[in-house]
C-alpha positions in Angstrom: 78.8 155.6 -39.4 81.6 157.6 -39.1 82.8 161.5 -38.5 83.7 163.5 -41.8 86.4 166.0 -41.0 86.2 168.9 -43.8 89.6 170.2 -44.2 91.1 173.0 -46.6 93.4 171.6 -48.9 94.7 168.0 -49.6 97.8 168.8 -48.1 96.3 169.6 -44.7 93.9 166.5 -45.3 96.9 164.2 -45.5 98.5 165.6 -42.3 95.4 165.7 -40.1 94.7 162.2 -41.2 98.5 161.4 -40.1 98.3 163.1 -36.7 94.8 161.1 -35.8 95.5 158.1 -37.4 96.0 154.9 -34.5 98.9 153.2 -37.2 98.6 154.2 -40.8 96.2 155.7 -42.0 94.0 154.1 -45.2 94.3 156.1 -48.4 91.6 156.3 -51.2 90.7 158.0 -53.9 87.9 159.0 -56.3 89.1 160.5 -59.5 92.4 161.7 -58.5 90.7 163.4 -54.9 92.4 161.2 -52.1 90.7 161.5 -48.6 91.7 159.3 -45.2 90.1 155.9 -43.1 91.6 156.4 -39.8 90.9 154.9 -36.3 91.2 157.3 -33.2 90.3 156.3 -30.1 87.7 153.3 -31.4 86.0 156.2 -33.5 86.0 156.0 -37.6 86.8 158.8 -39.3 87.2 160.0 -42.3 88.8 162.7 -43.6 88.4 164.4 -46.9 89.3 167.7 -48.0 88.5 171.0 -50.4 90.7 173.2 -52.5 89.9 176.0 -51.4 86.9 178.2 -51.7 84.4 175.5 -53.5 81.5 178.1 -53.7 81.3 181.9 -55.1 78.8 184.4 -55.3 76.7 185.0 -57.8 73.3 186.9 -59.0 69.8 184.6 -58.7 69.1 185.8 -62.0 71.4 187.1 -64.6 71.2 191.1 -65.0 73.4 192.0 -68.4 75.2 195.0 -67.2 72.4 196.5 -64.8 73.4 197.9 -62.0 73.1 198.2 -59.0 72.2 194.6 -58.2 72.4 192.9 -54.3 70.4 189.8 -55.0 73.2 187.3 -55.1 73.6 183.8 -53.6 76.3 180.9 -52.6 76.5 178.5 -56.0 79.3 175.6 -56.9 82.4 177.6 -57.8 82.8 176.2 -61.0 79.1 176.9 -61.8 80.8 180.7 -61.4 83.6 180.6 -63.3 85.4 178.5 -66.1 88.6 178.6 -64.2 86.8 176.7 -61.2 86.3 173.5 -63.5 88.6 171.6 -61.5 87.2 172.1 -57.7 84.1 169.8 -59.2 85.1 167.0 -58.2 86.5 167.9 -55.0 82.7 169.2 -54.7 81.6 165.9 -55.8 83.6 163.4 -53.5 83.0 165.4 -50.4 79.0 165.0 -51.1 79.5 161.5 -51.2 81.6 160.7 -48.4 79.0 163.6 -46.6 75.8 160.7 -47.1 77.4 158.4 -45.1 78.8 160.5 -42.2 77.0 160.7 -39.1 78.8 164.2 -37.5 80.6 166.7 -39.1 83.8 168.8 -38.1 85.4 171.5 -39.9 89.2 171.4 -40.2 90.0 174.2 -42.4 92.2 177.3 -41.2 91.2 178.4 -38.4 90.3 182.3 -39.7 87.5 184.2 -41.1 88.6 182.6 -44.7 88.5 179.0 -43.3 85.4 179.5 -41.1 83.7 180.6 -44.8 84.7 177.4 -46.5 83.8 175.2 -43.9 80.7 176.8 -43.3 79.6 177.1 -46.6 80.6 173.2 -47.3 78.7 172.1 -43.9 75.5 174.3 -45.0 75.4 173.3 -49.1 76.8 170.1 -49.3 76.7 168.5 -45.7 73.2 170.0 -45.6 73.6 170.5 -41.9 73.4 174.4 -40.0 76.1 173.5 -37.8 79.4 171.4 -37.0 81.9 170.9 -34.8 85.1 172.9 -34.7 89.1 172.1 -34.7 90.9 175.1 -33.6 95.2 174.4 -34.3 97.7 176.8 -35.8 100.3 174.8 -36.3 99.5 171.1 -38.6 101.9 168.7 -35.8 100.3 165.7 -34.5 100.5 166.9 -30.8 98.6 170.4 -32.1 96.1 167.7 -34.1 95.1 165.4 -31.6 94.9 168.3 -29.2 92.6 170.1 -31.2 90.3 167.4 -32.4 89.8 166.7 -28.9 89.0 169.8 -27.7 86.7 170.7 -30.6 84.0 173.5 -29.9 80.9 171.7 -30.3 79.8 174.7 -33.0 81.4 176.8 -35.5 82.7 180.2 -34.7 79.9 182.7 -35.9 81.7 185.4 -35.3 84.6 184.4 -38.0 81.8 183.3 -40.3 79.9 186.0 -40.2 82.6 188.5 -40.9 84.0 186.7 -43.6 80.5 186.5 -45.5 80.1 189.9 -44.6 83.5 190.6 -46.6 82.5 187.9 -49.5 79.1 190.1 -50.0 81.0 193.7 -49.7 83.5 193.0 -51.9 81.1 191.6 -54.3 78.5 194.5 -54.4 81.2 196.8 -54.9 83.0 195.2 -57.6 80.2 194.1 -60.1 78.5 197.0 -59.4 81.0 199.6 -59.7 82.8 197.6 -62.9 79.8 197.7 -64.4 79.4 201.4 -64.0 83.4 201.8 -65.5 82.2 199.4 -68.1 78.7 201.1 -69.4 80.2 204.6 -68.9 83.4 204.0 -71.5 80.7 201.8 -73.6 78.7 205.1 -73.7 81.7 207.1 -75.3 81.6 204.4 -78.6 84.5 202.2 -76.8 83.9 198.8 -75.3 85.8 198.0 -72.6 85.5 195.2 -69.5 86.8 197.9 -67.3 86.9 196.6 -62.8 87.6 198.2 -59.7 86.8 197.1 -56.0 86.1 198.2 -52.5 89.9 198.3 -51.3 91.9 198.6 -55.1 90.4 202.2 -55.7 91.7 203.6 -52.7 95.0 201.5 -52.6 95.9 202.7 -56.4 95.4 206.1 -54.9 97.6 205.9 -52.3 100.0 205.1 -54.8 99.1 207.6 -57.1 98.9 210.9 -55.0 102.5 209.6 -53.9 103.6 210.0 -57.4 101.9 213.1 -57.5 104.3 214.7 -54.5 107.0 213.1 -56.7 106.2 215.1 -59.7 105.4 218.2 -58.0 108.6 217.9 -56.1 110.9 220.8 -56.7 114.4 220.7 -55.1 116.1 223.1 -53.1 119.8 223.4 -53.0 122.3 223.1 -50.0 125.5 222.4 -49.4 127.4 220.2 -47.3 131.3 220.3 -45.7 133.0 217.1 -45.5 136.7 216.5 -43.4 138.1 213.6 -44.7 141.5 213.3 -42.2 143.0 210.2 -39.6 144.2 210.2 -36.1 146.8 207.7 -34.9 147.1 206.1 -38.1 143.3 205.7 -38.3 140.9 207.0 -41.0 138.0 209.5 -39.9 135.2 211.1 -41.8 133.5 214.4 -40.1 130.9 216.3 -41.3 130.5 220.2 -40.4 128.2 221.0 -37.7 126.0 223.3 -39.7 125.1 219.9 -41.5 122.6 221.3 -44.7 124.1 225.0 -45.7 120.7 226.7 -47.0 123.0 229.6 -48.4 125.9 229.5 -50.8 127.5 232.5 -49.4 127.7 230.9 -45.9 129.1 227.9 -46.7 131.7 229.7 -49.2 132.9 231.7 -46.2 133.5 228.8 -43.8 135.7 227.3 -47.0 138.0 230.4 -47.0 138.6 230.0 -43.3 139.5 226.2 -43.2 141.4 225.7 -47.1 144.3 224.3 -47.0 144.4 223.4 -43.5 145.9 220.4 -42.1 145.7 220.1 -39.2 142.4 219.6 -36.6 142.4 220.0 -32.8 139.7 217.4 -30.7 137.7 219.8 -28.9 135.1 216.7 -27.0 134.5 213.6 -27.2 131.1 211.9 -26.0 130.7 208.3 -26.4 127.4 207.0 -25.1 126.2 203.1 -24.7 122.7 201.9 -25.2 121.1 198.6 -25.6 119.0 197.2 -28.9 116.1 195.6 -27.9 115.8 191.8 -30.1 113.2 191.9 -32.9 109.6 191.2 -32.1 108.2 187.6 -33.5 107.1 187.4 -37.3 103.6 188.5 -38.0 102.7 188.0 -41.4 103.1 191.7 -42.7 106.8 191.8 -41.3 107.3 188.3 -42.6 106.8 189.5 -46.0 108.6 193.0 -45.2 111.6 190.8 -44.0 111.4 188.6 -47.2 111.5 191.1 -49.6 114.4 193.0 -47.4 116.6 190.1 -47.4 115.8 188.3 -50.5 113.8 190.5 -53.0 110.9 187.7 -52.8 107.7 189.7 -53.5 105.1 189.5 -50.8 102.6 187.4 -52.4 105.0 184.6 -52.8 106.4 184.9 -49.9 102.8 184.1 -48.4 102.3 181.3 -50.8 105.9 179.3 -50.0 104.8 179.9 -45.7 101.5 178.8 -46.5 103.5 175.7 -47.6 105.5 175.5 -44.9 103.2 175.4 -42.6 100.6 172.7 -44.4 103.9 170.4 -44.1 104.0 171.2 -40.8 107.2 173.4 -40.5 105.7 176.3 -39.2 103.0 177.2 -37.8 99.6 179.3 -39.5 101.3 182.4 -41.2 98.3 184.3 -42.1 98.3 186.1 -38.6 98.6 190.1 -37.5 100.2 188.8 -33.8 103.4 189.8 -32.9 103.3 186.9 -29.5 104.3 183.9 -28.7 102.3 182.6 -25.4 104.2 179.9 -23.5 101.2 177.7 -24.2 103.9 176.6 -27.7 106.0 175.2 -25.4 109.1 177.3 -26.4 111.8 174.4 -24.6 110.2 171.7 -26.9 110.4 173.5 -30.1 114.1 174.9 -29.6 115.1 170.9 -28.5 113.4 170.0 -31.9 115.1 172.3 -33.5 118.6 171.2 -32.0 118.0 167.8 -33.6 118.7 169.8 -36.9 122.4 170.2 -37.4 122.2 173.6 -38.9 120.5 175.2 -36.1 121.4 172.8 -33.3 124.6 175.7 -31.7 121.7 178.5 -31.7 119.3 176.3 -30.0 121.4 174.6 -27.3 122.7 178.2 -26.3 119.2 179.1 -25.6 118.1 175.9 -23.9 120.8 176.8 -21.3 119.2 180.4 -20.6 117.1 179.7 -17.1 114.4 181.4 -18.2 113.0 182.1 -22.4 111.3 185.0 -22.4 110.3 186.1 -26.2 110.2 190.0 -26.9 106.7 189.9 -27.7 105.5 193.1 -30.1 102.0 195.1 -29.4 99.8 193.5 -32.0 97.5 190.7 -31.6 95.4 188.2 -33.6 92.4 186.4 -31.4 92.9 183.3 -33.6 96.6 182.8 -34.0 100.0 183.5 -32.0 103.0 184.7 -34.2 104.8 183.0 -36.7 107.0 180.4 -35.4 108.6 176.9 -36.9 107.9 173.8 -35.3 110.5 171.9 -35.0 109.5 169.4 -37.8 112.3 168.6 -39.9 112.1 168.6 -44.0 113.9 168.8 -47.1 114.1 172.6 -48.3 115.5 174.3 -51.1 115.6 177.5 -53.3 113.0 180.1 -51.6 111.4 177.7 -49.6 114.7 177.4 -47.3 115.5 180.8 -47.2 111.5 181.4 -45.7 112.0 178.9 -43.3 115.3 179.9 -42.2 114.6 183.1 -42.1 111.6 182.4 -39.5 114.0 180.1 -37.4 116.5 183.0 -37.0 113.2 185.1 -35.9 111.8 182.8 -33.7 116.1 182.1 -32.0 116.5 186.2 -31.9 113.0 187.2 -30.0 114.7 185.2 -27.0 117.8 186.2 -26.8 119.3 189.0 -24.5 119.2 192.6 -26.2 123.1 193.8 -28.1 124.6 196.4 -26.5 126.0 199.1 -29.0 128.1 202.0 -28.2 127.9 205.6 -30.2 130.8 207.8 -30.1 130.8 211.9 -31.4 134.1 214.1 -31.4 133.9 217.3 -32.2 136.9 218.4 -34.4 137.6 222.1 -34.7 139.5 223.9 -37.2 140.0 227.2 -37.0 137.3 227.2 -34.4 134.8 225.5 -37.2 133.4 222.6 -35.7 133.4 219.7 -37.5 131.9 216.4 -35.8 132.7 212.8 -36.5 130.5 210.2 -35.2 130.7 206.2 -35.3 128.7 203.5 -34.1 129.6 200.2 -33.3 128.2 196.7 -31.3 129.9 196.2 -28.4 128.3 192.7 -27.5 126.3 191.1 -30.5 123.6 189.1 -28.2 120.6 188.7 -30.4 122.5 190.0 -33.5 124.4 186.3 -33.3 121.0 184.3 -33.7 119.7 186.5 -36.3 122.8 186.6 -38.3 122.7 186.9 -41.6 120.3 189.1 -41.8 120.8 191.7 -39.5 121.9 195.2 -41.2 123.6 197.0 -38.9 126.5 200.2 -40.0 129.7 200.0 -38.3 131.5 202.6 -37.9 134.9 202.6 -35.6 136.3 205.7 -34.9 140.0 205.9 -33.5 140.3 206.6 -29.7 140.2 209.9 -29.2 140.8 212.2 -26.2 140.0 216.4 -25.8 142.7 218.1 -27.3 144.0 214.9 -29.7 145.8 216.3 -32.9 144.0 215.3 -36.5 145.8 215.1 -39.8 143.2 216.8 -42.4 143.8 215.2 -45.9 140.6 217.2 -47.2 138.3 219.5 -46.9 135.3 219.8 -49.7 132.4 221.7 -50.3 129.8 219.1 -51.5 127.0 220.8 -53.8 123.8 219.3 -53.0 119.7 218.9 -53.2 116.4 218.4 -51.8 115.5 214.7 -52.9 111.7 214.4 -53.7 109.8 211.4 -51.3 110.8 208.0 -51.7 108.5 205.8 -53.9 106.8 202.7 -52.2 108.6 198.9 -52.5 106.1 196.1 -52.5 107.3 195.4 -48.8 106.5 199.3 -47.9 102.8 199.6 -50.1 101.5 196.5 -48.1 103.0 198.3 -44.4 101.1 201.2 -45.4 97.9 199.4 -46.2 98.4 197.8 -42.9 99.1 201.3 -40.8 95.9 202.8 -42.8 93.4 199.3 -42.1 93.3 199.1 -45.5 92.4 195.2 -46.4 93.5 192.2 -44.5 96.8 190.7 -43.6 96.0 187.7 -46.1 94.5 189.9 -49.0 97.0 193.2 -49.0 99.1 191.4 -51.6 96.3 190.3 -53.8 95.6 193.9 -54.5 99.2 195.2 -55.4 99.2 192.1 -57.8 95.9 193.1 -59.5 97.0 197.1 -59.8 100.7 195.2 -61.5 98.0 193.0 -63.9 96.0 196.3 -64.8 98.9 198.3 -65.9 98.1 200.8 -63.5 101.2 200.4 -61.2 104.8 199.6 -62.7 108.5 198.9 -61.1 110.1 197.2 -58.6 110.1 200.8 -57.3 106.4 201.2 -57.3 105.5 204.1 -60.3 101.8 204.8 -60.8 101.5 204.5 -64.4 99.8 207.4 -66.8 96.9 204.8 -66.8 96.9 204.8 -63.2 96.9 208.3 -63.0 93.9 208.7 -65.7 91.9 206.7 -63.7 92.2 207.9 -60.3 91.6 211.7 -61.3 88.6 210.7 -63.4 87.3 208.7 -60.2 88.3 211.4 -57.9 86.7 214.1 -59.8 83.3 212.4 -60.7 82.8 209.8 -58.0 85.3 210.5 -55.2 83.6 207.8 -53.1 85.2 204.7 -55.1 88.2 205.7 -53.6 87.5 206.9 -50.2 90.4 206.1 -47.4 87.7 206.3 -45.0 84.8 205.0 -46.1 86.7 201.4 -47.2 88.0 201.5 -43.7 84.9 201.6 -41.8 83.5 198.7 -43.2 87.0 197.2 -42.4 86.5 198.3 -38.6 82.9 197.1 -38.5 84.1 193.4 -39.8 86.0 193.5 -36.8 82.7 194.5 -34.8 80.9 191.8 -36.6 83.6 189.0 -35.7 83.7 190.3 -32.1 79.9 189.9 -31.7 79.2 193.3 -31.5 78.0 194.1 -35.0 75.2 192.2 -36.8 75.8 191.3 -40.4 72.7 192.6 -42.0 72.8 196.1 -40.3 76.5 196.1 -42.3 75.4 194.9 -45.3 72.2 197.6 -45.5 74.3 200.2 -45.3 76.9 198.9 -47.8 73.5 198.4 -49.7 73.0 202.3 -49.6 76.2 203.6 -50.4 76.9 201.6 -53.0 73.2 202.7 -54.6 74.5 206.3 -53.8 77.3 205.8 -55.9 75.6 204.2 -58.3 72.5 207.0 -58.8 76.1 209.6 -58.7 77.7 207.8 -61.3 74.7 207.3 -64.0 74.5 211.1 -63.5 77.7 211.5 -64.7 78.1 208.6 -67.3 78.4 210.0 -70.2 81.5 212.5 -68.7 83.4 210.0 -67.1 83.0 207.6 -70.2 84.9 210.2 -72.4 87.4 210.5 -69.6 88.1 207.1 -69.9 87.7 206.6 -73.7 90.2 209.6 -74.0 92.7 207.8 -71.2 92.4 204.1 -72.6 93.3 205.5 -76.0 96.0 207.9 -75.0 98.2 204.7 -72.8 97.2 202.4 -75.2 99.2 203.4 -78.0 102.3 204.2 -75.4 102.1 200.7 -74.0 101.4 198.7 -77.6 104.5 201.6 -79.1 107.9 199.5 -79.0 110.1 202.3 -80.5 111.9 203.5 -83.8 111.7 201.3 -87.0 115.2 200.5 -88.3 114.0 200.9 -91.8 112.1 203.6 -92.7 111.0 206.7 -90.0 107.6 205.0 -88.9 107.4 203.7 -85.4 107.2 199.8 -84.7 104.3 199.1 -82.3 102.7 195.6 -81.1 99.8 194.1 -83.6 97.3 191.5 -83.1 97.4 188.9 -85.8 95.8 185.5 -87.2 98.7 183.6 -84.9 99.1 185.7 -82.2 101.2 189.1 -81.0 103.9 190.5 -83.5 105.6 193.8 -84.2 104.9 195.5 -87.1 106.0 199.0 -88.3 102.7 201.5 -88.5 103.5 202.8 -91.9 102.5 199.3 -93.3 102.1 198.7 -96.2 104.4 200.8 -97.2 106.8 199.5 -95.0 106.9 195.7 -94.2 109.0 195.2 -91.7 108.0 193.0 -88.7 109.1 190.9 -86.1 108.0 187.4 -83.9 107.0 187.9 -80.4 107.0 184.8 -78.3 103.2 183.2 -78.4 103.4 181.7 -74.8 104.3 185.0 -73.0 103.2 188.6 -72.0 105.0 191.2 -73.8 105.2 194.8 -72.2 107.2 196.9 -73.8 110.7 198.7 -72.3 112.3 202.0 -73.0 115.9 199.6 -73.6 117.4 199.1 -77.2 120.0 196.1 -77.8 123.4 197.1 -77.1 124.4 195.1 -79.4 122.2 195.2 -82.7 120.5 198.7 -81.5 116.6 197.4 -81.9 114.2 197.5 -79.4 113.9 195.1 -75.9 111.4 193.2 -74.7 110.2 192.0 -71.6 108.3 188.7 -71.7 106.5 187.2 -69.1 106.1 183.5 -68.5 104.1 182.0 -65.8 106.2 180.2 -63.3 109.4 181.9 -64.7 111.3 185.2 -64.0 110.7 188.0 -66.5 113.0 187.8 -69.7 114.2 190.8 -71.7 114.5 190.2 -75.1 115.9 191.7 -78.6 113.2 191.8 -80.9 116.2 191.5 -83.8 116.2 187.7 -84.3 119.6 188.5 -86.4 120.6 190.1 -83.4 124.6 189.1 -82.9 123.8 188.1 -79.2 121.7 185.3 -80.9 124.2 183.7 -83.0 126.3 180.9 -81.6 128.9 178.5 -83.6 127.0 175.6 -83.2 128.7 172.0 -82.2 126.2 169.6 -82.8 126.0 165.9 -83.5 123.7 165.5 -86.7 121.2 163.4 -87.5 120.8 162.4 -83.6 117.4 160.6 -83.0 115.4 162.7 -80.7 115.5 160.6 -77.4 112.2 161.4 -76.7 110.3 160.1 -79.4 112.8 158.2 -81.1 111.6 158.3 -84.6 112.5 162.7 -85.5 115.9 163.9 -85.7 117.3 167.0 -83.9 117.8 170.2 -86.0 118.6 173.6 -85.2 116.1 176.1 -84.4 115.8 179.7 -84.0 113.5 181.6 -82.1 113.5 185.3 -80.7 115.2 183.7 -77.8 118.3 182.5 -79.8 119.1 178.8 -81.1 117.9 175.8 -79.8 117.6 172.0 -80.6 114.3 170.3 -81.3 112.6 167.4 -82.8 111.7 167.9 -86.7 108.2 165.9 -85.6 107.1 168.8 -84.5 104.1 169.5 -83.1 103.7 165.8 -82.5 107.0 165.7 -80.5 107.7 168.8 -79.0 111.2 168.1 -77.4 113.9 170.7 -77.3 117.5 171.2 -76.2 118.8 174.6 -74.7 122.6 175.7 -76.0 125.0 176.5 -73.8 127.4 180.1 -74.9 129.7 177.8 -76.8 127.2 176.5 -79.3 127.5 172.6 -76.9 124.0 170.9 -76.9 122.8 170.5 -72.8 120.8 167.8 -71.9 117.9 168.4 -70.2 118.6 167.1 -67.0 115.1 167.7 -65.2 113.5 166.1 -67.7 115.1 162.8 -67.7 114.7 162.7 -64.1 111.2 163.2 -64.6 110.8 159.9 -67.0 112.8 157.4 -64.6 110.5 158.6 -61.9 107.5 157.9 -64.3 109.1 154.6 -64.8 109.4 153.3 -61.0 105.6 154.1 -61.5 105.1 151.8 -63.7 107.1 148.7 -62.1 105.2 149.3 -59.2 102.3 149.3 -61.3 102.9 145.7 -62.9 103.8 144.4 -59.9 
């Protein structure tokens, strides 16, 4: 008999096995699913893994498009969705390992989702009602051993019930409201599967409300007067003390008075030195915000990268809302470990020389985890992984450093008694800036040394015509902060919610703009069933789940209220189903046309639109059969229309989005001059992959490339550089060499 330790993912099982093993863990696998056998202080342990959620919610009896439905249960994920088929082998392996286990310990991520994953495995695979629970924030050896030896004798039932409640709530809302929307549009004679969610509706409404503010905004003109000059050979930029003149007549009077003046006099000088506190430690939201500001990395991708850094032991658990670093994590121990990495040696040693290490902790806390911090474990990183890791390390350093000293200087310059204000700010002592470089973005404006009565040489005095600006659009970073501020969603789900709005064409652009489809959807829901987009109602349930976690409220009480709310929404919805359906049909008809319109036909007065044919999507003139103009589209990409035209040939440009790759803008014209290259290739060269075919020149919507003439049996390709010369696919060859090494090992 052995103890079965259940982990959330394969990487975590490996780290935990390596930490607990006395010696080297024995790795075994069943049908490619790894598990580990180790001995720890005389106890036999087996570490098995899930692959995220192995169970999902489903109706006990399928009801078609009937709504509302609440009779649901947990079932294996592979029975709910074909896309989860991969999870079946993990389910089967855990079931097999559980048969011979004498005791069970859950070592999934210590949060509500990890608790639900562990709970379901214990209940439905291990056939137990309880298990030991390991709690850790890093996957380093000392922390894992400590978590194992101090494991709780029971699951964290507050987390488990809060997590399960969230899943039930999301299902109640998702399945019933999506069916209601689909039934409504079906009643109007159009069939389209529609969906919405408990947080998705209010989140979209926030963006739409901002879009309405921008569209309704009416600019108001104002005028500003700028003075450019110098003193003691150093430049000075100053603005009239009035700042904004709302009456042009008043601004004209000032300009009339100072026009042509070549000298000004310093009326007063005021200096102020202040301390700028170091930043607080990262919680997930601030890490996502900072990664977007510094690198343009989308919040969802930042979370994914941070999660990988956690499972490889390099940083602490990222799904935290804490901005506090407790002393228990061992500040000096981490800094000493970081000092062993050449890149961080100097900064680590500077902090280690400080008598007392005290982080500038923020106000936000998390009952499960501290703020995000580096563990000191080193690893080979590159690209975005290195960027996020470096950001976490530098932020950790900065929180322990001294406040920066900055100085502001304000000088009043009089020109014929008209006051102009020059402002400068400079850093006197960098302190924490040095530790957070290069991520400190502060404006440094240094004025010359000025005293009262000094003369200023005037170069120009200019009046600027300006107008007030509309509210700024949200970015992917600021919308997540806004959702957090309003108490909508969780630290782990907000990025997913935003991505879902993009995927459904409700929003677009880096500066988030609500699409016509998104605006119309919210208008319909707000008019007929406002509870679907009620921010206060969504926040109320979020607060209830926090109370469940704190064991101040029972799960059944919250679910009972949720059923009543969803039933009321569905009843109200059914009464107005026809009107809602007509509104949705009109919206989708209009927006579909906009989403499919590519541009003007180059041959006639028709319009080019995206159509679906036997072999996929293509572009064609809407005057077919009178006009037979067609263009191919990439078959392996999601195509989005743009308003751009090609600078080389004037044809429309579309955006091709391929999984795992940066979106690419492509001219639809295969004969575009930008795609033509003078090809310099070796004729009759054998295909390096299959050895049977020959490489020939091919063309696609992306341009020319070399390919094996045995396609589709052989799919080998080589790209061409700007000069038309062949570029060898280095990565493919590297993989090939790797596979040869594996074969050699197997043969031994």
